[in-house]
N, C-alpha and C positions, 0 to 999 in steps of 0.2 A: 151801119144795122148789124145787129148781135146776130152773133152765131148760133145755130139752134145743136141744143146739146141733149142725148136723153138717157135719164135715169132708170134702171132698171129698179127697181125694190126703193119702196120710198120706207125704210123704218130706220131704225136711228142714224146706222150711217148712209140711206140713200137719202136722208133729210141732209146730213149735215156735207156730204158731197153732193147736193143742191146749193146747199149755200155759197161751198165755194167756187163753185160754176157760177156761180151770179157774181159774185166777187171777184169775178174775173170777167164779166163782162159779159155772160154767153144765157141768152134765152134758153130754159130749160123745161123740159117736159119729162114726165115721171108718169110710169106704170110698173103695179102691183097685182101681183097675182093671186093675193088672198084677200081679208075681208079689210075693207079700208072703214076706218074706225072715226068717228066724227071729228076727233083728236087730228090723225093726220089730214084730213077733206083742211081743218080751220088751219093746220100748219100751211099747206097749200098755199091757201087761198090768203095767208098773208104776205105767205115770198114771190108772190104771183106766178108762182109754176100752175102750169099747167098739169093737173091726176087726172090718169086715167087707170081705170078699175078694172080689170082680168077684160083687157083687149082682144077681139077675134084677132086673129093671123090676118084678116086686110087690114085692120085699121094698125095692130103691129106693124108688117107692110111700112102700110103709107109710113109712120114716126121712123123707122130704123134709116128708109131712105132717104131721108129729108134731113135725117140728122148727121152734124157732122162731126160728131164726138159722141161713142155711148159708151154710157157708164157704169161698171157691173160691178152692186151689191156683194158682200163676203156672202157662199152661200147659190149662189147662181146657180143652176144646174146643167151639166152640157147639155139635158135637148131640151134646155128653153131652146123655144124658137127664134129667138131672136139672134145666133150663132148661124143660122139656113137664112136670113135677111138681112142682114146689114153686113157692109164692109169690114171684112176682120181688119183693115189696116186701121177702123174706127174705132172698134171693139178695146177697151181699158179697163184694169180693175183698178177698184176704189186704192187700193195700197201704191199702184203706179201713181196713179193720178196724184196721192201726198205728195211722195217723192217727188215727183217734178217740182214740184209746189214750195218748198222748201232748199237751202244751201244749208243748212244743220245738219251735222253727223248722225249716220242711220246705224242703229245697231238693229239688227234681226233675229227673232229665233221661231224655229221653228220643232217640229219631231210629235211623235203620236202623243206619250207622256211628257209632264214634267215641263211643258212650256210657260202655263203662268206663273209656276214657284222659278223657275229660273230666272223666266223677265222681272217677276218681282225681287230676289237677290241680286241680279246684275243692278238696278234701279238703286238698290240700298247701299250695292259698292261704291257703286257712281257717285252717291250724296255725300255718301264717306269719303273719298275723295276732293271733297271740295266742289265738286260740280253740280249741275241744274240738269237730270233728265227727268224725262217724264215717258213714264208707262204707258203703252198705246196699243190701241190693232183691238185684237180678238181678249185683252185682257181687261177692257173695260170703255175707255175714251175711244170712238173711231180715230185713228190718225188722220183724217183729212177734215175732223175737226182741231185737234189740236194744232198742225202747220198752221194754223189760217188764224189758230185765234188762242194760241199758249204762246207763254212765256219762253219752255222751258228753252237751252241750249245744246243738248240732244236727244235724240230721240231712243228708245229701247221697244220696238217694234214686236210684238206677240204674231204670227204670221201661218195662217191655215194654208193646207193643200188647197181650198178652194180657190185663195186669193193667187196663192203661189202659180195654180195651173196656167193663168191666163195673163202673167206677166211676161214684157218684152224687153224692158231696157231697167228695172229695179237692180241697184246694184248697192246695197249698205255699205259702211265702211267697215262692219264688222260681221257676219252671217255665220248660226250655229244650227245644225239640224243632229237631234237630240239623241234623237232611235225612232227606230220603225218599227213597229208592229202593225198586226189588223185591224186595219180602221175604214169605219165609210166605203163601204163596200157596196153601199147602195148609190153611190153617186160616183163613185169611180169604174172603172168597169174592169179590174184587179191588181192586185196588188204591183203588179211591175205598174202599168197609170200610175198607183197611188204614190210609189217610188219615186217616178220621175216628173213628178207633179213637185213633189220635196226637195228633190234636186234639184229645182228652178233656184232654191235659194243662194247658188251658188254661181248660175249662168252667165253672169255680165259681171263678175268681178273678175278683176286683173292681178297684177302683180301688186301693186300697190295696199292693197283688201287683202281685210282679213279671212279664214273660211276655218272655223271651226268643228271639227269634229268629234266623232263618241269613235274612240278606240277601239269597243270593244263587238261593236255591231258591222259588223261584215257588209252586210247593203249600203248603209252608209257608206264607208272605208271605197266602199266600189266607184260611190260614183265621188267623192272625197279626189279619188287617184285621176279623172278627167278634169278637176277645178283648176282652175288660171291662180287662184291666189293663194298667198301665202299659208299654211295649210299648219294651223294648232291645232295640237291633237289632247285628250281628254279619257279618264274612266278612273270606274273605284279603282283598280290596279294595275290598269296599263294605259298608258300615257304621259304627257308632258306635264300635265295636270292630273292629278291621283293621287290614292291611297299610296302612302307607305309607312308598313307597322301601326304603329300610334296616332302617325302625322297625316295632314295632307298636307300635299311637296305641291310644287311648282319651280320648274328654271331657273325661275325669277328669287328661289328662295321657299322656306316654312312658312305657308300660310297659317295654319289653328291644328291643333289636337283634337284629331275625331270625336274625344270624347267633351269636347267641348260643346259639338254642334247640341241643338237642341234635341234633334232625336239622330240617330247616325243608323240607321236601315239601313242597309245596301241600295236604293233608291233616291234617300236621306244625300247619301256620299257623291254619287252620281253628279245627284242636282251640284251640288255645293261644285265640287269639280269643274261640272259644264259653268256655271256661274263664273266660274272665278279666270276660267280661262278666257272667258269673254269681256269679261270687267281685267283684266290685262292686257291683251291684245286692245284697249281701249285705251292702258294711261294710266289705268288703276296702280296701284305696288300690290304685293304680298297681305304688306302689314293692313291694309286698308279694305281686301277680301275676310283677309280675319277676324276683322273689327265687325264687319256686318253680318257675316257666317256666325260668331258667335251671339247676335244679337237676337240675330233669324225673321223672319218677317212671318205678320201671320197669315195663315191659310186659311180664309174659310173652304167646309165642305172638302176636304181633302187630309182623312185619316183624323178630323177634329174631334176632341175627348165632347162629351154631351153633358152626360150626368153619369153615375157610379149609386147604385142602388141594390142592397144588401150584396154585396160583393162580385156584380156584376158589370165589368165598364161598358159604356156604351157610345157607338163610337160612327160619327157621320163624313161619308166618302163620298157622297153624292157625286164630285166631280169625276170619278171614274167611273168613264164611260164605255171604257172597254173591257174587253178580259187578259188584256196584259198587262191593265191598272189595276183590275183586281186584283189579278197573279200577287203584283208587288207590294200591293196594301196586304196578301196575308202571310204571307213571309216575316212576316211582323209580331204574330202570333201566336202564339204555343196553341190555344185554344179558342175557337170562334164560330158563333155562331153565322149566316152568313144572311144576306136578306141580298138579293140579286133580279134583276128582269127590269122592262122598262120596253122601250120602241127598239125592236134590232135594227143594227146598220150591218146585215147580212154578215154579222160575224156570228163566230162558234164558241157559244162555252165550254164546248170540249175542251179548249185550249185550258181553260182554269184547271180543268180537271189532266190533262198532258200533263201541267205543267209542277202539279205537286207529284205525280206520281214518277215524273224523274229528279225532283228533288229526295223524293222516298228513294231511290236507285242508288241515289248517290251518297247514303244515311241520315238522309234528316227526315224530319215528323212525316214531311208529305199530305197524303190524305187522313193522316192523326190529326191534323191542325183542325180538322171541322167538327163540332157538336154538331151540325143542323144544317140544313139552308131553307128558306124560304122564300118561296121564287115569288114574283110580281108580275104585274104590265102584261102587256101585248104577250111580250117572252116567256110569258111563265110554260109553257109546254114544254119548250123549251128548255129550259133550266130544268125540268124536273125530269126527262129525257136525260140530256149530261153529268148529270148527280145521281141521280138514282140509277143510273146505271152503270156506277162505282159501287156500288151500296151505301149510298151516302142519305142520308134522312131527310126524307125533302116534304114539305108540304106548300100547299098555293095560299095564297093569299088575296083574298078581293078588293082590297083596301089600305094603304099606308096602317091604319089604325090597327086591323086584323095583322098584320107584318109581326105590328110589335111586340104585338098580344100572345102570336108562334112563337116569335123567337124569346123569347118574354120564358114559353115554356120550356124552350131547347136547351137554355145556356143555367149552366153550372155556376153554386160561387165561384170568384177565382176565374172565371173563361168572359169574354169578348162578346158583347154582339158590332157586327161590321155591316152596317151599309154603304154598300159598293155595287153597284147596278151593273155595274158592265155593260149599257146600256144608254141610250137617250129617253129624254124625261119628259118627250113630245106627247105621251099618250096620258098621262093622265097631269100633266104638270106643264109652265108654261118654257122652263128651264128649269138645269141642275140644281140651282140654287132654290128654287122656291120648292124642291123636292127634299132639300137637307134641312129647309128650315120647318117645315111641316114634319117631318122623321120628329127633330129635337122638338117641336113642341108638344106632339105628342110623349113624347121618353121624358121629359120634363113633367108636365102635368101625371105620369104615368107614378114618379119618381118622387112626388108631393113637390114640384118645385124647386128640387135641390139640384143646383149643377155639375157641372165636374168642377173639377181644382185640377192647377197647373200639377199640382203632386199626383194626380189621379191617371194624367196624361202621360207620365212619367213614368209607366207603367207599364215595358214591353216585356213582354217576358222574354225577346233573346238580346 
């Protein structure tokens, strides 16, 4: 008789987990606390999965007690009642279930900012080396789906703190922690808990595996000191893979010239160094790294040029959902109008102001980079408060269309408009991609349908 399993959350990843469990002979029940669509109901029926929508605590307790395995979809919060109702030994994260079902090499990447970019770059480098990798996890296709239905020779997995928090045996061949900045404080109890969740990426590694760490992030390095894996470091100017003058170098040799990168802002150099460190640890050569980095990878919604009109350049950075990501983007512009706000994750927009003030103290433009700020979404009041206290002109917008028009009023020729929200999108949109697409549509309509150009995208003042 098949053993019972319970899947928590029945969106894309939950459905992939259910399929994987069914293929292994489990009998699957799924619960979902959100609105269950007709498509979800149809999928459950086709799979033969019992789908329970918004179960009562008593019903969830019954299901959790009966189940021999409880699989968590990404993002199930620690406040979910299943943690009090199920045997902890039976609870497993989707990423760990996937890991247990494959004998192919796994590379894992986490961090507050840059995960998707580095995951994409590592995948491109390994492709250049003749391997057959697949980028999975938060970047797109669920890891569990790729493991059971894909033909990749190895996996490059983008993992979040949500996923890592519940791992017990996850042990990638190479694991990279890019950086730490405030994020998801509506989910984690505080920064210490958030950092501990990130640090679990190295928890089960041994001397035969590699831990890749940002040499310039003191929190990351403090956790790296506890790792049992072989340590490889990277950084913009410090680390085994780093910028050295005009070159990106590694202990294995020169990788490429920095000016050969499609873009060479500080965070671009750090991402290139991180990706190279991971790929080199997985067997790629410096030449492979250089070839892939020169070609670059197209990154939607990450400082993506949308259009140019009357000397003003419009950029979609909708993927920037933390203040630290906004700050990293802003330092690439001499003069910009910032569109910021959305659903707060317990973060402080004042961190953007503090970062720019620190840059000014060091002799940089600092707050002088900002021509104005347009506040949007549920956290518009927080945005207004943070920037108005610093003497920056701020206006509110009740829609993205209003935000585009308000930004246009601020922007003078030679300036850029940057949608870099520093917050989640779920107040107005289903995801950051939909938010960025709406912004781009409105901008292009305003510009008469003229898209941006590669030449325009190269116009970085710094």
